[in-house]
Structures are given as C-alpha cells and as structure tokens.
TORPALUM-348362 format. One record per atom (N, C-alpha, C): residue in three letters; x, y, z. Coordinates in steps of 0.1 Angstrom, whole numbers, plus 5000, padded with zeros to 4 digits. Each point is the difference from the previous one (the first is absolute). Example, Ala and Ser with C-alpha at 12.3 -4.5 7.8 and 13.67 -1.06 7.14 Angstrom:
<atoms>
ALA513249435078
ALA499150125000
ALA500950125000
SER499650114993
SER500950115000
SER499250115008
</atoms>
This chain:
<atoms>
MET491149424806
MET501350044992
MET501349915004
THR500649934994
THR501249905001
THR501250065007
GLN500149935014
GLN501350085006
GLN501549944993
ASP500850094998
ASP501349974995
ASP500949955010
PRO500449864998
PRO500949935008
PRO501150095004
SER500650054995
SER501250104999
SER499850115010
GLU498850015005
GLU499550135009
GLU499749935015
ILE500249885000
ILE499749905014
ILE501350005004
LEU500250095013
LEU501349965009
LEU499849905011
ILE499049995008
ILE499749895012
ILE498949934994
ASP499849865000
ASP499249924997
ASP499749895011
CYS499050035009
CYS499749905008
CYS499149914999
ARG500349894998
ARG499149884997
ARG499549905016
ASP498850015003
ASP499649895011
ASP501250005010
VAL500550115008
VAL501049995008
VAL499650005015
TRP500649895004
TRP499750015017
TRP501049985007
LYS499950045012
LYS501149985013
LYS499349975014
VAL500249875001
VAL499449955016
VAL501349985006
PHE499850065011
PHE501249975012
PHE499749895007
GLY500749905001
GLY500249865008
GLY500449894994
GLU500249885007
GLU500449894995
GLU499049944992
ARG498650025000
ARG499149944993
ARG498950074992
ALA501150104994
ALA499550104987
ALA499249924993
GLU500549894991
GLU499249944988
GLU498649955009
ASP500149925009
ASP498749975004
ASP499050135004
ALA500650105006
ALA498950115001
ALA499350074987
ILE501550024988
ILE499250034987
ILE498949924995
ALA500349845000
ALA498849934998
ALA498750015004
ALA500250005015
ALA498850055008
ALA499350124997
ILE500550134996
ILE499650114997
ILE499350004982
ARG500849914995
ARG499550014984
ARG498749885001
THR499849905009
THR499149924996
THR498950035008
HIS500250065014
HIS498950015011
HIS499950135003
GLY500650104994
GLY499850135000
GLY500550025019
ALA501049955002
ALA500550025017
ALA500550154999
GLY499750055015
GLY500450155001
GLY501350005005
LYS500650125002
LYS501250055008
LYS499949915015
ARG498950045005
ARG499949905014
ARG500049875001
GLU499249954990
GLU500049885001
GLU501349904995
VAL501050094992
VAL501149944996
VAL501150015009
LEU500050105009
LEU500650015011
LEU499749905013
ARG498749985004
ARG499849885005
ARG499949874996
ASP500149974988
ASP500049874997
ASP501249944996
PHE500850104992
PHE501549984994
PHE501050075007
ASN499750085009
ASN501250085004
ASN500850104995
CYS499350034987
CYS500550094990
CYS499550144999
VAL500550074994
VAL499750135001
VAL499950064984
VAL499150044997
VAL499650044986
VAL500350144997
GLY501450034992
GLY500350114997
GLY499450074986
VAL500149914993
VAL499350024986
VAL499549904991
ALA498750014995
ALA498949884995
ALA499950074986
GLU500349904992
GLU499550004983
GLU499850124995
ALA501550095002
ALA499950144995
ALA500649974983
SER499350094993
SER500050024986
SER499950134994
PHE500750034997
PHE500150184994
PHE501449994991
GLN499850144991
GLN500850014991
GLN500750155004
ILE501150064999
ILE500150144998
ILE500850064989
ARG499450094992
ARG500650044992
ARG501050105000
LYS500650034989
LYS501150115001
LYS499550135000
GLY500550055012
GLY499550165002
GLY498749965011
GLU500049935002
GLU498749995008
GLU500350005016
ILE499450115011
ILE499849975011
ILE499149945007
PHE500149865006
PHE499049915003
PHE500150025014
CYS499250025009
CYS499950025012
CYS499249855008
ILE500849945008
ILE499249875009
ILE499750105015
MET499049985001
MET499050055012
MET499649885009
GLY500150035010
GLY499349915010
GLY500350035016
LEU499649955011
LEU500250025012
LEU501149925004
SER500550005015
SER500649945007
SER500049834997
GLY501149944994
GLY499449854999
GLY499549954987
SER499850104992
SER499249934988
SER501049954988
GLY501350015002
GLY500849934992
GLY500850104991
LYS499850165001
LYS500550044987
LYS501550035003
SER500549995014
SER501750054998
SER500449865000
THR499249865000
THR500549894996
THR500349984985
LEU498950064995
LEU499949994984
LEU501350084995
VAL500150115003
VAL501150094994
VAL501549945001
ARG499949935012
ARG501349925004
ARG500349874989
LEU498749964997
LEU500349894990
LEU500450034987
LEU499750144996
LEU500350084984
LEU501449994998
ASN501050035011
ASN501449974999
ASN500649895008
ARG499249905001
ARG500649875006
ARG500750045012
LEU499550095008
LEU500749995014
LEU499649885007
ILE498849954996
ILE499549905008
ILE499549894984
GLU499849885007
GLU499749914984
GLU498549965002
PRO498950014991
PRO499249944998
PRO499549875001
SER498749945007
SER499849895002
SER499549934989
LEU499550074995
LEU499549974982
LEU499750134992
GLY499949944986
GLY499750104994
GLY501550064990
GLU499750114990
GLU501150014993
GLU500150185000
ILE501150075000
ILE500350165003
ILE500850004985
SER500150064992
SER500550064990
SER500550144998
ILE501050045000
ILE500650144998
ILE500650014984
ARG499250044993
ARG500550034985
ARG500049904994
GLY499349915004
GLY499949854993
GLY500749915008
ARG500750005008
ARG500849925007
ARG499549965012
ASN499949865003
ASN499449975011
ASN501350015013
ILE499550065009
ILE501250015008
ILE500449895010
SER498949915002
SER500449905008
SER501049904992
GLN500350024988
GLN500949924995
GLN501650084998
MET500150115005
MET501350085000
MET500849935011
ASN501449984993
ASN500949995009
ASN500150115009
ARG501249995010
ARG500350105008
ARG500650124993
LYS500749984991
LYS500750104992
LYS498950084992
ASP499149954994
ASP498850084993
ASP499450045009
LEU499449975012
LEU499350045010
LEU500850155002
ARG501150005004
ARG500950115007
ARG499450104989
ALA500549974984
ALA499950094991
ALA498950074999
LEU498849925003
LEU498450034999
LEU499850125011
ARG500849975011
ARG499850085010
ARG500750144998
ALA501150004994
ALA501050114999
ALA499650074989
HIS499449944988
HIS499650124989
HIS498749994996
GLU499149905003
GLU498649974996
GLU499050105012
ILE500249975011
ILE499150025012
ILE501050115008
GLY499250105004
GLY500450095012
GLY498849955010
MET500550055011
MET498949965015
MET500250115011
VAL499250065003
VAL499850095010
VAL498949945013
PHE500550015009
PHE499349935013
PHE499450135010
GLN499249955008
GLN499550145009
GLN501250025008
SER501049925007
SER501350025004
SER500850004989
VAL500550134998
VAL501050054988
VAL501349935004
ALA500450005009
ALA501149915005
ALA501350074994
LEU500350125003
LEU501250104995
LEU501149955009
ILE501250014994
ILE501249955008
ILE500450145006
PRO500150005015
PRO500450135010
PRO501350044994
GLY500749945001
GLY501550074998
GLY500250094987
ARG499049954990
ARG500350014987
ARG499350144995
THR500550084990
THR499550124992
THR498549924994
VAL499350124998
VAL498549994991
VAL500749964988
LEU500950084994
LEU500549924987
LEU500549865000
ASP500749935011
ASP500749905001
ASP498949905003
ASN498750025006
ASN498949915000
ASN499350024990
ALA499750084988
ALA499649984989
ALA500649934988
ALA501550005005
ALA500849934991
ALA500249855002
PHE499349975011
PHE500549865009
PHE499849884988
GLY498750014996
GLY499749924990
GLY501349974988
LEU500350104997
LEU500950004989
LEU501449945006
GLU500350045010
GLU501049965006
GLU500449845002
VAL498749935005
VAL499949885001
VAL500549924988
GLN499150094985
GLN500249934989
GLN501450064996
GLY501250075005
GLY501250004994
GLY500350084990
VAL499150135004
VAL500150124990
VAL501350075007
ALA500550064989
ALA501150095008
ALA499250135008
ARG501050035007
ARG499550145011
ARG499650104992
ALA500850054990
ALA499950124996
ALA498349994989
GLU500249864995
GLU498749974993
GLU498650005007
ARG500149915012
ARG499049995009
ARG499550145006
HIS501150085004
HIS499750155006
HIS499150074987
ARG500350014990
ARG499450064987
ARG498649965002
ILE499749874999
ILE498749944996
ILE499350025013
ALA500750005013
ALA499150035014
ALA499550164999
LEU501150064997
LEU499650155000
LEU498750034992
ASP500249944988
ASP498750024991
ASP498749955004
ALA500249865008
ALA498849965007
ALA499450135009
LEU500950045009
LEU499650095013
LEU499550114992
ALA500650044990
ALA499050134995
ALA498949974993
ARG499549864997
ARG498549954996
ARG499250035013
VAL500549985010
VAL499350005011
VAL500250115010
GLY500550104995
GLY500550145007
GLY500749995013
LEU501049944996
LEU500850005015
LEU501550034992
SER500250084992
SER501550004995
SER500850085010
ASP499250105009
ASP500950105009
ASP500349875014
TRP499249914999
TRP500649945013
TRP500849894997
ALA500849964989
ALA500949924997
ALA500949975012
ASN500750065005
ASN501349995007
ASN499550015014
HIS498550005002
HIS499649985016
HIS500049885003
LEU500049975014
LEU499249855006
LEU498850015000
PRO499649845000
PRO498649975001
PRO499050105013
LYS501150005010
LYS499250075013
LYS499850124999
HIS500450074987
HIS499850145001
HIS498650034990
LEU499349864999
LEU498950014990
LEU498649955005
SER499150104998
SER498649935005
SER499849874994
GLY499049945008
GLY499349874993
GLY499550004984
GLY499350124997
GLY499950004984
GLY501150014994
MET501050075002
MET501450004996
MET500549854995
GLN500049965015
GLN500749894998
GLN499249874988
GLN498950025002
GLN499049914989
GLN500750054987
ARG500150154996
ARG500450044988
ARG501549924995
VAL501050005010
VAL501149924999
VAL499749864996
GLY499349935007
GLY499749864997
GLY499349974987
LEU499350114994
LEU499649994988
LEU501250034989
ALA500850095003
ALA501250044991
ALA500849905001
ARG500449895009
ARG500749924999
ARG499349894991
ALA498849974999
ALA499249894996
ALA500050064983
ILE499850104996
ILE500250054985
ILE501350024995
ALA500950015010
ALA501650014992
ALA500549904996
SER499649865000
SER500449894990
SER499349994990
ASP498650114997
ASP499550014988
ASP499049874997
PRO499449945011
PRO499249914998
PRO498849994993
GLY499549914993
GLY498450024993
GLY498849975010
ILE500449945012
ILE498949995009
ILE500550065012
ILE499250055009
ILE500350065014
ILE498949935009
LEU500349955010
LEU499249935012
LEU500050115010
MET498850045006
MET500050065011
MET498849955012
ASP500849985009
ASP498949955012
ASP499950075011
GLU498950084996
GLU499450085012
GLU500850125004
PRO501150074990
PRO501050095005
PRO499650125005
PHE498650055002
PHE499650135003
PHE499049985009
SER500049895006
SER498949995012
SER500350025013
ALA501450055003
ALA500450055013
ALA500150154998
LEU499550054990
LEU500450145001
LEU498750085000
ASP500450135004
ASP498950105001
ASP499050034990
PRO498650005001
PRO499150014988
PRO500650084989
LEU500250145003
LEU500350104991
LEU501249954992
ILE501349965004
ILE501449974995
ILE499549864993
ARG499049945005
ARG499649864993
ARG499350014987
ARG499150114999
ARG499350024986
ARG501250074990
GLN500650085006
GLN501150074991
GLN500849864996
LEU500749935006
LEU500749894997
LEU499549904987
GLN498349975004
GLN499249914989
GLN500050094987
ASP499950125000
ASP499850074988
ASP501250014995
GLU501350025006
GLU501350004995
GLU500549894993
PHE499549865010
PHE500449864994
PHE499249994988
ARG498650024997
ARG499349964986
ARG500750084992
GLN500450145002
GLN500450064991
GLN501349954995
LEU501149995007
LEU501149974999
LEU500049854989
THR499249905008
THR499749854993
THR499850034983
LYS499050065000
LYS499350054985
LYS501250054993
SER500650085005
SER500950114989
SER501349904997
LEU500249925010
LEU501349884998
LEU499949914990
GLY498449965000
GLY499649864992
GLY500049885006
LYS499750055015
LYS500449835007
LYS498849955005
SER499949875002
SER498849935006
SER500249995013
ALA498950015010
ALA500249985015
ALA499049925004
VAL500149935011
VAL499249935008
VAL500150065014
PHE498850075006
PHE500050085013
PHE499049925009
ILE500450015010
ILE499349915013
ILE499750105008
THR498749975003
THR499550115009
THR498749965006
HIS499650035013
HIS499149995008
HIS498550084998
ASP500850124993
ASP498850105001
ASP499550034981
LEU498749995003
LEU499150004987
LEU500250134992
ASP499850145010
ASP500350104993
ASP501750034993
GLU500849955005
GLU501549994996
GLU500149944987
ALA499249864999
ALA500349924989
ALA499250064988
ILE498950065002
ILE499250104993
ILE500650134991
ARG500750045011
ARG500950114997
ARG501349984992
ILE500649864999
ILE501149974994
ILE499649904988
GLY499349925002
GLY500049884992
GLY499150014986
ASP500649934989
ASP499249994989
ASP498949895003
ARG500449885005
ARG499149935004
ARG500349935014
ILE498849955007
ILE500349975013
ILE499449885002
ALA500649895009
ALA499849885003
ALA499550005013
ILE499049965004
ILE499550005017
ILE500349835005
MET500950005010
MET500149865007
MET499250005010
LYS499949855006
LYS499249965011
LYS500749855004
ASP500349995009
ASP500149875006
ASP501349894990
GLY500550114992
GLY501149964989
GLY499349984989
MET499050044997
MET499149984988
MET499950124994
MET499950024982
MET499950154997
MET498750004997
ILE498850085006
ILE498749985000
ILE499950114986
GLN500550084999
GLN499850064987
GLN501050104993
ILE499950004988
ILE501250074992
ILE499550104989
GLY500350135002
GLY499550104992
GLY500350125000
THR499550094991
THR500650155004
THR498950045012
ALA500650125004
ALA499350055014
ALA498350024994
GLU499850054988
GLU498650024995
GLU499549885000
GLU500349914996
GLU499249825000
GLU499849985013
ILE500950005009
ILE499749935013
ILE499050085008
VAL500350134998
VAL498950105006
VAL498649994997
LEU499749974985
LEU498849984995
LEU499549874999
HIS501149905002
HIS499349864996
HIS500949915013
PRO499650025013
PRO500849935008
PRO499749875000
ALA501149895002
ALA499549824997
ALA499449985010
ASP500150065010
ASP498949935011
ASP500350115010
ALA499249945017
ALA499950095008
ALA500850065008
TYR501249915000
TYR501450055007
TYR500450124989
VAL500249974986
VAL500650124995
VAL499050134999
ALA498449984998
ALA499450105004
ALA500150105011
GLU500349915011
GLU500150075015
GLU501150104998
PHE501149954993
PHE501250115000
PHE499850104992
VAL499250014990
VAL500050114990
VAL498750095004
ALA499249965010
ALA498850055005
ALA500250175000
GLY501450035009
GLY500250145001
GLY500850084991
ILE500249924989
ILE500850054988
ILE499450144992
SER500550115001
SER499650094993
SER499849984984
ARG499050004992
ARG500149994987
ARG500550124991
LEU499950125004
LEU500350134993
LEU501049964991
HIS501449965003
HIS501050014987
HIS500249864998
LEU499249885004
LEU500349914998
LEU499149914988
VAL498550045000
VAL498949954987
VAL500450094993
LYS499849934987
LYS500550094987
LYS498550004992
ALA500050114989
ALA498550004996
ALA499649874989
HIS500849924996
HIS500149884991
HIS499049915010
SER500150025016
SER499349905005
SER498650035004
LEU500050144998
LEU498450045004
LEU499250064990
MET500450004986
MET499350044988
MET498949945000
LEU499050034991
LEU499049954993
LEU500249984984
PRO499349904993
PRO500450004986
PRO499450114995
PRO500850064989
PRO499150144993
PRO498349985000
GLY499849874994
GLY498650004997
GLY499050015013
ALA500649975012
ALA499150015009
ALA499750165007
TYR501150074995
TYR499650135004
TYR498950074991
ALA499050075007
ALA498750054992
ALA500450124996
GLY500750095003
GLY500550154993
GLY500849974991
PRO500550114991
PRO500550044988
PRO501549985005
VAL500849884994
VAL501350005010
VAL500950094990
GLU499950054987
GLU501050094995
GLU499950115008
LYS499450065009
LYS500150135009
LYS500849955011
LEU500149915003
LEU500749975014
LEU501650054999
ALA500850035010
ALA501150005001
ALA500749875001
ARG501249994995
ARG500649905002
ARG501549985005
THR500049865005
THR501049985010
THR500749864998
ALA501149975001
ALA500549875000
ALA499549865006
PRO500149894997
PRO499649915010
PRO501049975010
GLU501250065004
GLU500449975010
GLU500150135011
ALA498950094994
ALA499650115013
ALA499449965013
ASP500550015011
ASP499849955014
ASP498650085003
VAL499249915012
VAL499050095006
VAL500050185001
GLN500950005007
GLN500650145001
GLN499650104988
ALA500849974990
ALA499850064991
ALA498649994992
LEU499349895000
LEU498850004994
LEU498850085009
ILE500250005013
ILE499450105007
ILE499950124996
ASP501450084997
ASP500150115000
ASP499350054982
LEU500149894993
LEU499450024986
LEU498349984999
VAL499649915009
VAL498650005000
VAL499550125008
LEU500650045009
LEU499250135006
LEU499950114990
ALA501350024993
ALA500150094991
ALA499050014986
ALA499449885000
ALA499349974989
ALA498750034998
PRO499150064994
PRO498850035001
PRO499249885001
GLU500749914989
GLU499049854998
GLU500549895015
GLN500950055010
GLN500349905010
GLN500349914993
ALA500949984990
ALA500249874992
ALA501650054992
VAL500749904998
VAL501550024994
VAL500149864992
ALA500450054985
ALA500149894994
ALA501349935002
ILE500549864998
ILE501149955001
ILE500349974986
ALA501450024995
ALA500449974987
ALA501650015000
GLU500249924988
GLU501549984999
GLU500149984986
GLY500950154998
GLY500250064985
GLY498850054996
GLU499250004988
GLU498950024997
GLU498949895004
THR500649885006
THR498849885002
THR499450025014
LEU498650014995
LEU499350035016
LEU499949875005
LEU500449985016
LEU499649895005
LEU499049975010
GLY499350135006
GLY499150005008
GLY499550145005
VAL499349995012
VAL499750125006
VAL499949935017
VAL500550125005
VAL500049995016
VAL498750125002
THR498949985007
THR499350075005
THR500250045015
ALA499450085005
ALA500050065015
ALA499449855009
ARG499149924993
ARG499549905007
ARG501049885000
THR500649994990
THR501049894998
THR501250045010
LEU500550124997
LEU501150035013
LEU499649995011
LEU498850035008
LEU499849985011
LEU499949865002
GLN499649884993
GLN500049885002
GLN501549944999
GLY500650074993
GLY501549984999
GLY500950005014
ILE499450145008
ILE500650015010
ILE499649905010
ARG498550005001
ARG499949875005
ARG500349864999
GLY501049964992
GLY500649934998
GLY499249894991
GLU499050044991
GLU499649924990
GLU500850044986
ASP500349914990
ASP500650044986
ASP498749984990
ALA500750034989
ALA498749974987
ALA499649895000
ASP500849895001
ASP499549855000
ASP499049995010
GLN500150045012
GLN498949955010
GLN498750114997
LYS500250124999
LYS498850074994
LYS499249974989
ALA500649914993
ALA499249954987
ALA499349865005
GLN500249945012
GLN499349895002
GLN498850015004
</atoms>
C-alpha cells in the first residue's frame, strides 16, 4: 500500500549525531570499517549518540523509541526539534527540513507544531497550575483571558480542572506530569515529544498515565514520539516501536512483529519475558483454510485481530478445538489448539509452515 506523503509528519533520513571534534572521521570509520562505539571513543575521542537513523512517523501514530541508558534515544528526540544539531542527515517536519530553518521559523515550529514533556516536568513553583499550563501560550503572546480559557480546557482533558488555582507543590508527581501534558497540548501541536515522562512514578500511577496518554493522544488525533527504557511501557503505548542500541535502531515494527520476529539476539533477549496473551493476534497464528482437516463451516468465527486470550476462550468452548478467522464473509484461516499453543510459545504461522 502506497503511503500518502501528506500523512508523514516526521521524516528522518540517515540521521547521525556524533559528539566530538572529529565527528566526520568517526562517521567515516563506522561506515567503512564498522567501528563500534568503544573504538570511536578510543580512536577519535568521539561519542556516538545516533547513527544512521532512518524512519517516518505518520499522522496520528504513537512511535515509541525504546533502549537502555546510553542507547541514544534521548539524543534522538532532541534532534527532532533541533535542540541539538545533527552531524549528518536530514530531519523533515511536515516536509520542511528543520536544519534549514532560521531562528524565527524554528521558534514557530517549537511553539506551534511540537510540544515536549520531559521526565522532569519543570513547573514554575510560584505560579498556579493554570498559569503553568498556559505558559507556552504566554510566551507566544496570547492574551491572558484567551490563554487561560485554552489552558483550562487542556487541564480538563487531563482531569485537573479542580486544581487550576493550586500551586504545583500541592500536586502529586503524577498530577504534575498531567500539568506538563496539558501545557504541551494547550498550543495544539500536531506532534508531542515525550522523554521518559513517567519513569519516576509508582507502577500503578504509571500504568494509569500510560493508558490516559494513549487515549488522549488518539482522541485529539496527535502524533507522538515516546521515549522509554521499558519495553512493557512501549508495548502498552506504541503503535510501532523502535529498539535502539549504541546509537543505532536495531529494529522497527509493531509490538507483535518485534515479539514474533526479533531482528537479532539482543532484541530476542528483550522480548523473551513478554506475555503474548494480549499481544499476538489471530492473523499471525492461523493456518490457511485448506490446511484444516475438518469442516470449516461448523467452526465459530472471530476477527483476525482477536488476541491470544480471546482465542483461548473460543478454542476451549469449541467441540472441534478450533476457530475460523474471518473478515466479513471472507474466510482467512483457522486457529487450532495446536497452533494456539505454538503461538504462545512464540511461533507464528510462517514459522510453523517451515
């Protein structure tokens, strides 16, 4: 299927960020000789932040960038709004190369096109929650009454209307993060950048905010880049996930694709403990209709997006221990008890066919 160019909000092409005076030499060594991060530091006194990152983010998509400390994920997100300059490559926002923007255009981009929320939400202690949420609009020169109206609406969206006149010190950590998100969406940006915003929160509050963030982003039709070191969080939030290591993107795909088809041993180790019950779908587990020996017309039917948990319930309830996968009137395949168990173990239909 051809991608509509108008749907691409962020387009990164062969983007590099190498810190150090000999960045060009370091990049050449990586490209020609496969030099690693340690060799680059030793031979050129340079630090590889991001290496040959290429990806696109579509309108309405939540794109999670996941990696351990030092993987380059936070460096990459700062390249997306040009808080730091790339060593090489091109980053386009809505078709415009941000490296070619002058200061005025760059300020406009940050003010209107991109909102950002950091792990440290950095609220102004002496200002009310309302004034904190309206701060970006204040910087833009929006009149007080209008910016307060917009900020109140943003606070309502994150469930903090009743706290508008309180100071940040009266809020919990999770509530302060909601203020940061309200501040980001008040300017109505098309893109929201989130750099590990929930990592310091308690697990229960963190899961709640993850769900709220995804629901809010989708309801507003925003695109988001969400940085995390937690694969469970990436799976919970992201439409697609990019896994980074040593500045490089090792694999990009949906959570299901990454779990079923890890690109290498590093990714496989990450996904080894991930539950597949709500992750792997019927379309990955089904056999072709002709491969099922019994009468297909007697089987109960379900959609190709049914997850493993739903399939378990259906297969257990079926006398044939099988369920037909269909889209409308079109039969797509059959999931049996055997293929279901193989799917839980981590095999998909392609692997079973080999």
